[in-house]
N, C-alpha and C positions, 0 to 999 in steps of 0.2 A: 269469710265476707260477714260484714257488719250491715245491720239493717233493720228498720222499725218491725216490731212483730206484727204479724197478720192472724187473721181468724184461723188459719190453717196450722198454725204454730201453738195453738192453746194446749193442746195435749203434752207436747214437750214442756212447755213453759212449767205446766202443772207438776208434770214427772221431777223436773230438776228442782223446783221450788221443795214439793214433799220431800226430796231427798236430803236438800241441804238445809232445810229449816226446820223439818217434821211437823209441818202443819197439815192438816186435811185437806182433801180436794176440795171439799166444800167450802172452807175458808178461803182458799186460793181463787176459786170460780167468783165469789162473792167480790173479792179485792180487785179481780181482772174486770168483772163487770162496771165497777164504779172507776177504777184507775188503769187506762188500758195503753198509756205510753210506756212502751216497753223497748228496750233496744237489744238484740241478739248478736250474738257471734256464732256463724255457721261453719262448719267444716263440711263441704256438702250438702246434704238436706240436715245434717244432726246438729241440733242445738248444743253447743258446747259452753257458752256461757250467756249471762243477762245481767241486766239492770232494769230496774222500774224507775220512773221519773213522777213525782207527786207535784203537783201544780200547788205554788205559795205564794203568797204576796208578803212582801217586807217593805216597811216605809213608803207603800203605795206603789212599789216596783215588782211586778210580776216575774217570777223565775219557777226553777224546779230543784226538788229537793231530792237528790240520788238514794234509791232504798231499794232494798231486796236485790242487792248484788250477789250473783253465785257463779259458779265455775264448776262444770262437770268434774269431778275427783278422777277421772281416767283421761282427762284431758290434762 
């Protein structure tokens, strides 16, 4: 199942992000406070993949920049 992240998913997002990119939990928390648009791939209740979308404006048009794409290595 694919859906937008909810508050309850935050710990799984931080865990996947830290394992994938090597960032600290604090850095991930700061990022998630500012940019919360995150789409998750679930298998049952476990997050297997994620991508974040950062808001951008180009030539006066709004869009999203795909950022921090990760997949659990076991998946």
